[in-house]
N, CA, C, O and the ligand as a Tripos MOL2 file, in Angstrom:
@<TRIPOS>MOLECULE
protein
  241   239    61     0     0
PROTEIN
NO_CHARGES

@<TRIPOS>ATOM
      1 N           1.8280   25.1670   24.5380 N.3       1 MET1
      2 CA          0.9790   26.0680   23.7450 C.3       1 MET1
      3 C           0.8550   27.4300   24.4230 C.2       1 MET1
      4 O           0.7230   27.5300   25.6430 O.2       1 MET1
      5 N           0.9020   28.4630   23.6070 N.am      2 GLU2
      6 CA          0.6920   29.8010   24.1350 C.3       2 GLU2
      7 C          -0.7690   30.0140   24.4940 C.2       2 GLU2
      8 O          -1.6750   29.3740   23.9600 O.2       2 GLU2
      9 N          -0.9530   30.9300   25.4110 N.am      3 ASP3
     10 CA         -2.3110   31.2650   25.8050 C.3       3 ASP3
     11 C          -2.8300   32.3410   24.8630 C.2       3 ASP3
     12 O          -2.7900   33.5310   25.1770 O.2       3 ASP3
     13 N          -3.3090   31.9170   23.7290 N.am      4 ILE4
     14 CA         -3.7350   32.8740   22.7140 C.3       4 ILE4
     15 C          -5.2040   33.2380   22.9110 C.2       4 ILE4
     16 O          -6.0700   32.3690   23.0170 O.2       4 ILE4
     17 N          -5.4630   34.5480   22.9590 N.am      5 VAL5
     18 CA         -6.8350   35.0210   23.0470 C.3       5 VAL5
     19 C          -7.2190   35.5980   21.6930 C.2       5 VAL5
     20 O          -6.5890   36.5310   21.1950 O.2       5 VAL5
     21 N          -8.2460   35.0360   21.1200 N.am      6 ASN6
     22 CA         -8.6880   35.4770   19.8060 C.3       6 ASN6
     23 C          -9.9060   36.3900   19.9130 C.2       6 ASN6
     24 O         -10.6380   36.3540   20.9020 O.2       6 ASN6
     25 N         -10.1060   37.1950   18.8980 N.am      7 THR7
     26 CA        -11.3000   38.0180   18.8240 C.3       7 THR7
     27 C         -12.2360   37.4440   17.7720 C.2       7 THR7
     28 O         -11.8700   37.3000   16.6060 O.2       7 THR7
     29 N         -13.4350   37.1210   18.1990 N.am      8 CYS8
     30 CA        -14.4180   36.5230   17.3000 C.3       8 CYS8
     31 C         -14.8380   37.5280   16.2340 C.2       8 CYS8
     32 O         -15.1620   38.6740   16.5470 O.2       8 CYS8
     33 N         -14.8310   37.0940   14.9720 N.am      9 ILE9
     34 CA        -15.1710   38.0090   13.8900 C.3       9 ILE9
     35 C         -16.6810   38.1900   13.7630 C.2       9 ILE9
     36 O         -17.1370   39.0820   13.0480 O.2       9 ILE9
     37 N         -17.4500   37.3630   14.4410 N.am     10 ILE10
     38 CA        -18.9050   37.4830   14.3710 C.3      10 ILE10
     39 C         -19.4210   38.4340   15.4410 C.2      10 ILE10
     40 O         -20.1160   39.4010   15.1320 O.2      10 ILE10
     41 N         -19.0850   38.1630   16.6880 N.am     11 CYS11
     42 CA        -19.6530   38.9390   17.7870 C.3      11 CYS11
     43 C         -18.6580   39.9260   18.3830 C.2      11 CYS11
     44 O         -19.0440   40.8050   19.1530 O.2      11 CYS11
     45 N         -17.3570   39.7850   18.0290 N.am     12 GLY12
     46 CA        -16.3500   40.7080   18.5350 C.3      12 GLY12
     47 C         -15.8800   40.3890   19.9370 C.2      12 GLY12
     48 O         -15.0360   41.0960   20.4880 O.2      12 GLY12
     49 N         -16.4230   39.3220   20.5250 N.am     13 GLU13
     50 CA        -15.9940   38.9190   21.8540 C.3      13 GLU13
     51 C         -14.6450   38.2260   21.7590 C.2      13 GLU13
     52 O         -14.3070   37.6450   20.7280 O.2      13 GLU13
     53 N         -13.8820   38.2900   22.8330 N.am     14 THR14
     54 CA        -12.6190   37.5790   22.8640 C.3      14 THR14
     55 C         -12.7740   36.2780   23.6270 C.2      14 THR14
     56 O         -13.5610   36.1730   24.5680 O.2      14 THR14
     57 N         -12.0100   35.2970   23.2010 N.am     15 GLY15
     58 CA        -12.0790   34.0100   23.8590 C.3      15 GLY15
     59 C         -11.0460   33.0600   23.2970 C.2      15 GLY15
     60 O         -10.4030   33.3450   22.2870 O.2      15 GLY15
     61 N         -10.8950   31.9300   23.9620 N.am     16 ARG16
     62 CA         -9.9110   30.9500   23.5230 C.3      16 ARG16
     63 C         -10.5600   29.7310   22.8990 C.2      16 ARG16
     64 O          -9.9170   28.9800   22.1660 O.2      16 ARG16
     65 N         -11.8560   29.5350   23.1950 N.am     17 ASP17
     66 CA        -12.5350   28.3580   22.6780 C.3      17 ASP17
     67 C         -13.3040   28.7130   21.4240 C.2      17 ASP17
     68 O         -14.1590   29.5990   21.4250 O.2      17 ASP17
     69 N         -12.9860   28.0080   20.3560 N.am     18 GLY18
     70 CA        -13.6960   28.2780   19.1190 C.3      18 GLY18
     71 C         -12.9620   27.6640   17.9570 C.2      18 GLY18
     72 O         -12.0370   26.8730   18.1410 O.2      18 GLY18
     73 N         -13.3750   28.0280   16.7590 N.am     19 ILE19
     74 CA        -12.7490   27.5010   15.5560 C.3      19 ILE19
     75 C         -12.1040   28.6350   14.7840 C.2      19 ILE19
     76 O         -12.4660   29.8010   14.9460 O.2      19 ILE19
     77 N         -11.1430   28.2790   13.9400 N.am     20 VAL20
     78 CA        -10.5050   29.2600   13.0760 C.3      20 VAL20
     79 C         -10.8610   28.9240   11.6330 C.2      20 VAL20
     80 O         -10.5360   27.8470   11.1310 O.2      20 VAL20
     81 N         -11.5380   29.8680   10.9730 N.am     21 VAL21
     82 CA        -11.9260   29.6920    9.5820 C.3      21 VAL21
     83 C         -11.1670   30.7090    8.7380 C.2      21 VAL21
     84 O         -11.2770   31.9150    8.9600 O.2      21 VAL21
     85 N         -10.4020   30.2240    7.7770 N.am     22 VAL22
     86 CA         -9.5790   31.0900    6.9430 C.3      22 VAL22
     87 C          -8.7730   32.0400    7.8300 C.2      22 VAL22
     88 O          -8.7180   33.2460    7.5880 O.2      22 VAL22
     89 N          -8.1580   31.4750    8.8480 N.am     23 SER23
     90 CA         -7.3080   32.1840    9.8100 C.3      23 SER23
     91 C          -8.0650   33.2440   10.6170 C.2      23 SER23
     92 O          -7.4510   34.0600   11.3030 O.2      23 SER23
     93 N          -9.4010   33.2290   10.5330 N.am     24 GLU24
     94 CA        -10.1940   34.1280   11.3650 C.3      24 GLU24
     95 C         -10.8890   33.3170   12.4430 C.2      24 GLU24
     96 O         -11.3380   32.1960   12.2020 O.2      24 GLU24
     97 N         -10.9730   33.8890   13.6270 N.am     25 PHE25
     98 CA        -11.5000   33.1630   14.7760 C.3      25 PHE25
     99 C         -13.0020   33.3570   14.9190 C.2      25 PHE25
    100 O         -13.5240   34.4670   14.8170 O.2      25 PHE25
    101 N         -13.6800   32.2360   15.1590 N.am     26 ILE26
    102 CA        -15.1040   32.2760   15.4840 C.3      26 ILE26
    103 C         -15.2780   31.5430   16.8070 C.2      26 ILE26
    104 O         -14.9180   30.3710   16.9180 O.2      26 ILE26
    105 N         -15.8280   32.2240   17.8130 N.am     27 CYS27
    106 CA        -15.9580   31.6220   19.1300 C.3      27 CYS27
    107 C         -16.9480   30.4560   19.0930 C.2      27 CYS27
    108 O         -17.7940   30.3480   18.2060 O.2      27 CYS27
    109 N         -16.8020   29.5880   20.1010 N.am     28 ASP28
    110 CA        -17.6320   28.3850   20.1090 C.3      28 ASP28
    111 C         -19.1130   28.7110   20.1840 C.2      28 ASP28
    112 O         -19.9530   27.9550   19.6950 O.2      28 ASP28
    113 N         -19.4260   29.8510   20.8050 N.am     29 ARG29
    114 CA        -20.8200   30.2440   20.9240 C.3      29 ARG29
    115 C         -21.4100   30.5770   19.5530 C.2      29 ARG29
    116 O         -22.4950   30.1080   19.2070 O.2      29 ARG29
    117 N         -20.6890   31.3870   18.7760 N.am     30 CYS30
    118 CA        -21.1590   31.7530   17.4440 C.3      30 CYS30
    119 C         -21.1170   30.5460   16.5160 C.2      30 CYS30
    120 O         -21.9830   30.3820   15.6560 O.2      30 CYS30
    121 N         -20.1150   29.7140   16.6940 N.am     31 GLU31
    122 CA        -19.9900   28.5400   15.8380 C.3      31 GLU31
    123 C         -21.1870   27.6190   16.0090 C.2      31 GLU31
    124 O         -21.7790   27.1640   15.0310 O.2      31 GLU31
    125 N         -21.5390   27.3500   17.2610 N.am     32 SER32
    126 CA        -22.6790   26.4840   17.5140 C.3      32 SER32
    127 C         -23.9690   27.1380   17.0580 C.2      32 SER32
    128 O         -24.9150   26.4630   16.6530 O.2      32 SER32
    129 N         -23.9960   28.4750   17.1290 N.am     33 GLU33
    130 CA        -25.1890   29.1870   16.6770 C.3      33 GLU33
    131 C         -25.3180   29.1100   15.1590 C.2      33 GLU33
    132 O         -26.4180   28.9820   14.6220 O.2      33 GLU33
    133 N         -24.1730   29.1900   14.4770 N.am     34 MET34
    134 CA        -24.1780   29.0780   13.0210 C.3      34 MET34
    135 C         -24.6200   27.7010   12.5850 C.2      34 MET34
    136 O         -25.3460   27.5480   11.6030 O.2      34 MET34
    137 N         -24.1730   26.6950   13.3290 N.am     35 VAL35
    138 CA        -24.5430   25.3250   13.0070 C.3      35 VAL35
    139 C         -26.0480   25.1330   13.1730 C.2      35 VAL35
    140 O         -26.6980   24.4370   12.3930 O.2      35 VAL35
    141 N         -26.5790   25.7740   14.2160 N.am     36 ARG36
    142 CA        -28.0050   25.6400   14.5110 C.3      36 ARG36
    143 C         -28.8500   26.4860   13.5760 C.2      36 ARG36
    144 O         -30.0150   26.1740   13.3270 O.2      36 ARG36
    145 N         -28.2630   27.5610   13.0570 N.am     37 THR37
    146 CA        -29.0400   28.5250   12.2870 C.3      37 THR37
    147 C         -29.5390   27.9270   10.9780 C.2      37 THR37
    148 O         -28.7590   27.4080   10.1800 O.2      37 THR37
    149 N         -30.8100   28.0070   10.7780 N.am     38 ASP38
    150 CA        -31.4110   27.5240    9.5480 C.3      38 ASP38
    151 C         -31.2390   28.5760    8.4430 C.2      38 ASP38
    152 O         -31.0930   29.7650    8.7260 O.2      38 ASP38
    153 N         -31.2580   28.1310    7.2030 N.am     39 VAL39
    154 CA        -31.0890   29.0500    6.0720 C.3      39 VAL39
    155 C         -32.1990   30.1010    6.0690 C.2      39 VAL39
    156 O         -32.0000   31.2240    5.6060 O.2      39 VAL39
    157 N         -33.3560   29.7310    6.5850 N.am     40 CYS40
    158 CA        -34.4950   30.6460    6.6040 C.3      40 CYS40
    159 C         -34.4250   31.6140    7.7720 C.2      40 CYS40
    160 O         -35.1710   32.5920    7.8170 O.2      40 CYS40
    161 N         -33.5280   31.3470    8.7210 N.am     41 ASP41
    162 CA        -33.4220   32.2050    9.8970 C.3      41 ASP41
    163 C         -32.9360   33.5880    9.4970 C.2      41 ASP41
    164 O         -32.1140   33.7320    8.5920 O.2      41 ASP41
    165 N         -33.4420   34.5870   10.1690 N.am     42 GLU42
    166 CA        -33.0680   35.9640    9.8290 C.3      42 GLU42
    167 C         -31.6110   36.2540   10.1570 C.2      42 GLU42
    168 O         -31.0250   37.2010    9.6330 O.2      42 GLU42
    169 N         -31.0260   35.4310   11.0320 N.am     43 LYS43
    170 CA        -29.6210   35.6330   11.3810 C.3      43 LYS43
    171 C         -28.6830   35.0850   10.3120 C.2      43 LYS43
    172 O         -27.5200   35.4790   10.2380 O.2      43 LYS43
    173 N         -29.1890   34.1790    9.4900 N.am     44 TYR44
    174 CA        -28.3220   33.4920    8.5330 C.3      44 TYR44
    175 C         -27.6000   34.4480    7.5730 C.2      44 TYR44
    176 O         -26.3900   34.3230    7.3850 O.2      44 TYR44
    177 N         -28.3230   35.4000    6.9640 N.am     45 PRO45
    178 CA        -27.6430   36.3630    6.0760 C.3      45 PRO45
    179 C         -26.5590   37.1430    6.7930 C.2      45 PRO45
    180 O         -25.5570   37.5200    6.1850 O.2      45 PRO45
    181 N         -26.7500   37.3880    8.0820 N.am     46 PHE46
    182 CA        -25.7430   38.1120    8.8680 C.3      46 PHE46
    183 C         -24.4540   37.3040    8.9420 C.2      46 PHE46
    184 O         -23.3660   37.8480    8.7530 O.2      46 PHE46
    185 N         -24.5710   36.0270    9.2110 N.am     47 PHE47
    186 CA        -23.3890   35.1610    9.2690 C.3      47 PHE47
    187 C         -22.7030   35.0970    7.9150 C.2      47 PHE47
    188 O         -21.4780   35.1930    7.8260 O.2      47 PHE47
    189 N         -23.4820   34.9370    6.8780 N.am     48 ILE48
    190 CA        -22.9290   34.8320    5.5340 C.3      48 ILE48
    191 C         -22.2050   36.1220    5.1560 C.2      48 ILE48
    192 O         -21.1360   36.0940    4.5460 O.2      48 ILE48
    193 N         -22.8050   37.2470    5.5280 N.am     49 THR49
    194 CA        -22.1740   38.5360    5.2350 C.3      49 THR49
    195 C         -20.8250   38.6430    5.9170 C.2      49 THR49
    196 O         -19.8450   39.0870    5.3190 O.2      49 THR49
    197 N         -20.7840   38.2310    7.1770 N.am     50 ARG50
    198 CA        -19.5210   38.3070    7.9150 C.3      50 ARG50
    199 C         -18.4790   37.3670    7.3060 C.2      50 ARG50
    200 O         -17.3060   37.7240    7.1920 O.2      50 ARG50
    201 N         -18.9070   36.1800    6.9190 N.am     51 LEU51
    202 CA        -17.9790   35.2130    6.3410 C.3      51 LEU51
    203 C         -17.4930   35.6770    4.9760 C.2      51 LEU51
    204 O         -16.3300   35.4770    4.6270 O.2      51 LEU51
    205 N         -18.3740   36.2900    4.2080 N.am     52 LYS52
    206 CA        -17.9860   36.7980    2.8900 C.3      52 LYS52
    207 C         -16.9290   37.8780    3.0180 C.2      52 LYS52
    208 O         -16.0130   37.9690    2.2000 O.2      52 LYS52
    209 N         -17.0650   38.7020    4.0630 N.am     53 GLN53
    210 CA        -16.0690   39.7520    4.2980 C.3      53 GLN53
    211 C         -14.6950   39.1360    4.5000 C.2      53 GLN53
    212 O         -13.6940   39.6880    4.0420 O.2      53 GLN53
    213 N         -14.6380   38.0060    5.1740 N.am     54 ILE54
    214 CA        -13.3660   37.3180    5.3880 C.3      54 ILE54
    215 C         -12.8280   36.8210    4.0530 C.2      54 ILE54
    216 O         -11.6730   37.0510    3.6970 O.2      54 ILE54
    217 N         -13.6980   36.1380    3.3340 N.am     55 TRP55
    218 CA        -13.2570   35.5280    2.0730 C.3      55 TRP55
    219 C         -12.7750   36.5680    1.0660 C.2      55 TRP55
    220 O         -11.7650   36.3810    0.3880 O.2      55 TRP55
    221 N         -13.5240   37.6700    0.9860 N.am     56 TYR56
    222 CA        -13.1260   38.7350    0.0560 C.3      56 TYR56
    223 C         -11.7910   39.3320    0.4710 C.2      56 TYR56
    224 O         -10.9460   39.6570   -0.3630 O.2      56 TYR56
    225 N         -11.6230   39.4660    1.7860 N.am     57 LYS57
    226 CA        -10.3880   40.0380    2.3040 C.3      57 LYS57
    227 C          -9.2090   39.1360    1.9590 C.2      57 LYS57
    228 O          -8.1390   39.6030    1.5660 O.2      57 LYS57
    229 N          -9.4330   37.8220    2.1160 N.am     58 LYS58
    230 CA         -8.3560   36.8760    1.8700 C.3      58 LYS58
    231 C          -8.0490   36.7540    0.3870 C.2      58 LYS58
    232 O          -6.9140   36.4770   -0.0020 O.2      58 LYS58
    233 N          -9.0690   36.9650   -0.4380 N.am     59 ASN59
    234 CA         -8.8690   36.7850   -1.8840 C.3      59 ASN59
    235 C          -8.5020   38.0800   -2.5830 C.2      59 ASN59
    236 O          -8.2360   38.0850   -3.7850 O.2      59 ASN59
    237 N          -8.4850   39.1860   -1.8340 N.am     60 ALA60
    238 CA         -8.2120   40.4800   -2.4450 C.3      60 ALA60
    239 C          -6.7710   40.5240   -2.9720 C.2      60 ALA60
    240 O          -6.3470   41.5380   -3.5250 O.2      60 ALA60
    241 ZN        -18.5860   34.9990   18.6400 Zn       61 ZN61
@<TRIPOS>BOND
     1     1     2 1
     2     2     3 1
     3     3     4 2
     4     3     5 am
     5     5     6 1
     6     6     7 1
     7     7     8 2
     8     7     9 am
     9     9    10 1
    10    10    11 1
    11    11    12 2
    12    11    13 am
    13    13    14 1
    14    14    15 1
    15    15    16 2
    16    15    17 am
    17    17    18 1
    18    18    19 1
    19    19    20 2
    20    19    21 am
    21    21    22 1
    22    22    23 1
    23    23    24 2
    24    23    25 am
    25    25    26 1
    26    26    27 1
    27    27    28 2
    28    27    29 am
    29    29    30 1
    30    30    31 1
    31    31    32 2
    32    31    33 am
    33    33    34 1
    34    34    35 1
    35    35    36 2
    36    35    37 am
    37    37    38 1
    38    38    39 1
    39    39    40 2
    40    39    41 am
    41    41    42 1
    42    42    43 1
    43    43    44 2
    44    43    45 am
    45    45    46 1
    46    46    47 1
    47    47    48 2
    48    47    49 am
    49    49    50 1
    50    50    51 1
    51    51    52 2
    52    51    53 am
    53    53    54 1
    54    54    55 1
    55    55    56 2
    56    55    57 am
    57    57    58 1
    58    58    59 1
    59    59    60 2
    60    59    61 am
    61    61    62 1
    62    62    63 1
    63    63    64 2
    64    63    65 am
    65    65    66 1
    66    66    67 1
    67    67    68 2
    68    67    69 am
    69    69    70 1
    70    70    71 1
    71    71    72 2
    72    71    73 am
    73    73    74 1
    74    74    75 1
    75    75    76 2
    76    75    77 am
    77    77    78 1
    78    78    79 1
    79    79    80 2
    80    79    81 am
    81    81    82 1
    82    82    83 1
    83    83    84 2
    84    83    85 am
    85    85    86 1
    86    86    87 1
    87    87    88 2
    88    87    89 am
    89    89    90 1
    90    90    91 1
    91    91    92 2
    92    91    93 am
    93    93    94 1
    94    94    95 1
    95    95    96 2
    96    95    97 am
    97    97    98 1
    98    98    99 1
    99    99   100 2
   100    99   101 am
   101   101   102 1
   102   102   103 1
   103   103   104 2
   104   103   105 am
   105   105   106 1
   106   106   107 1
   107   107   108 2
   108   107   109 am
   109   109   110 1
   110   110   111 1
   111   111   112 2
   112   111   113 am
   113   113   114 1
   114   114   115 1
   115   115   116 2
   116   115   117 am
   117   117   118 1
   118   118   119 1
   119   119   120 2
   120   119   121 am
   121   121   122 1
   122   122   123 1
   123   123   124 2
   124   123   125 am
   125   125   126 1
   126   126   127 1
   127   127   128 2
   128   127   129 am
   129   129   130 1
   130   130   131 1
   131   131   132 2
   132   131   133 am
   133   133   134 1
   134   134   135 1
   135   135   136 2
   136   135   137 am
   137   137   138 1
   138   138   139 1
   139   139   140 2
   140   139   141 am
   141   141   142 1
   142   142   143 1
   143   143   144 2
   144   143   145 am
   145   145   146 1
   146   146   147 1
   147   147   148 2
   148   147   149 am
   149   149   150 1
   150   150   151 1
   151   151   152 2
   152   151   153 am
   153   153   154 1
   154   154   155 1
   155   155   156 2
   156   155   157 am
   157   157   158 1
   158   158   159 1
   159   159   160 2
   160   159   161 am
   161   161   162 1
   162   162   163 1
   163   163   164 2
   164   163   165 am
   165   165   166 1
   166   166   167 1
   167   167   168 2
   168   167   169 am
   169   169   170 1
   170   170   171 1
   171   171   172 2
   172   171   173 am
   173   173   174 1
   174   174   175 1
   175   175   176 2
   176   175   177 am
   177   177   178 1
   178   178   179 1
   179   179   180 2
   180   179   181 am
   181   181   182 1
   182   182   183 1
   183   183   184 2
   184   183   185 am
   185   185   186 1
   186   186   187 1
   187   187   188 2
   188   187   189 am
   189   189   190 1
   190   190   191 1
   191   191   192 2
   192   191   193 am
   193   193   194 1
   194   194   195 1
   195   195   196 2
   196   195   197 am
   197   197   198 1
   198   198   199 1
   199   199   200 2
   200   199   201 am
   201   201   202 1
   202   202   203 1
   203   203   204 2
   204   203   205 am
   205   205   206 1
   206   206   207 1
   207   207   208 2
   208   207   209 am
   209   209   210 1
   210   210   211 1
   211   211   212 2
   212   211   213 am
   213   213   214 1
   214   214   215 1
   215   215   216 2
   216   215   217 am
   217   217   218 1
   218   218   219 1
   219   219   220 2
   220   219   221 am
   221   221   222 1
   222   222   223 1
   223   223   224 2
   224   223   225 am
   225   225   226 1
   226   226   227 1
   227   227   228 2
   228   227   229 am
   229   229   230 1
   230   230   231 1
   231   231   232 2
   232   231   233 am
   233   233   234 1
   234   234   235 1
   235   235   236 2
   236   235   237 am
   237   237   238 1
   238   238   239 1
   239   239   240 2
@<TRIPOS>SUBSTRUCTURE
     1 MET1         2 RESIDUE 1 A MET
     2 GLU2         6 RESIDUE 1 A GLU
     3 ASP3        10 RESIDUE 1 A ASP
     4 ILE4        14 RESIDUE 1 A ILE
     5 VAL5        18 RESIDUE 1 A VAL
     6 ASN6        22 RESIDUE 1 A ASN
     7 THR7        26 RESIDUE 1 A THR
     8 CYS8        30 RESIDUE 1 A CYS
     9 ILE9        34 RESIDUE 1 A ILE
    10 ILE10       38 RESIDUE 1 A ILE
    11 CYS11       42 RESIDUE 1 A CYS
    12 GLY12       46 RESIDUE 1 A GLY
    13 GLU13       50 RESIDUE 1 A GLU
    14 THR14       54 RESIDUE 1 A THR
    15 GLY15       58 RESIDUE 1 A GLY
    16 ARG16       62 RESIDUE 1 A ARG
    17 ASP17       66 RESIDUE 1 A ASP
    18 GLY18       70 RESIDUE 1 A GLY
    19 ILE19       74 RESIDUE 1 A ILE
    20 VAL20       78 RESIDUE 1 A VAL
    21 VAL21       82 RESIDUE 1 A VAL
    22 VAL22       86 RESIDUE 1 A VAL
    23 SER23       90 RESIDUE 1 A SER
    24 GLU24       94 RESIDUE 1 A GLU
    25 PHE25       98 RESIDUE 1 A PHE
    26 ILE26      102 RESIDUE 1 A ILE
    27 CYS27      106 RESIDUE 1 A CYS
    28 ASP28      110 RESIDUE 1 A ASP
    29 ARG29      114 RESIDUE 1 A ARG
    30 CYS30      118 RESIDUE 1 A CYS
    31 GLU31      122 RESIDUE 1 A GLU
    32 SER32      126 RESIDUE 1 A SER
    33 GLU33      130 RESIDUE 1 A GLU
    34 MET34      134 RESIDUE 1 A MET
    35 VAL35      138 RESIDUE 1 A VAL
    36 ARG36      142 RESIDUE 1 A ARG
    37 THR37      146 RESIDUE 1 A THR
    38 ASP38      150 RESIDUE 1 A ASP
    39 VAL39      154 RESIDUE 1 A VAL
    40 CYS40      158 RESIDUE 1 A CYS
    41 ASP41      162 RESIDUE 1 A ASP
    42 GLU42      166 RESIDUE 1 A GLU
    43 LYS43      170 RESIDUE 1 A LYS
    44 TYR44      174 RESIDUE 1 A TYR
    45 PRO45      178 RESIDUE 1 A PRO
    46 PHE46      182 RESIDUE 1 A PHE
    47 PHE47      186 RESIDUE 1 A PHE
    48 ILE48      190 RESIDUE 1 A ILE
    49 THR49      194 RESIDUE 1 A THR
    50 ARG50      198 RESIDUE 1 A ARG
    51 LEU51      202 RESIDUE 1 A LEU
    52 LYS52      206 RESIDUE 1 A LYS
    53 GLN53      210 RESIDUE 1 A GLN
    54 ILE54      214 RESIDUE 1 A ILE
    55 TRP55      218 RESIDUE 1 A TRP
    56 TYR56      222 RESIDUE 1 A TYR
    57 LYS57      226 RESIDUE 1 A LYS
    58 LYS58      230 RESIDUE 1 A LYS
    59 ASN59      234 RESIDUE 1 A ASN
    60 ALA60      238 RESIDUE 1 A ALA
    61 ZN61       241 GROUP 0 **** ****
């Protein structure tokens, strides 16, 4: 396997550990934070906004 360094689409940090959603990288830190984030949390709309940007880009 190549040593691929990805850039997280949520926080912009680079890293190798994380998940790829719709070919976009989300670092393990943001991923676990998203999992923990409640719908009522003020951060939740931020995550959704970032994810929507990916989806719109892919569906454009
Ligand atoms: Zn991140």
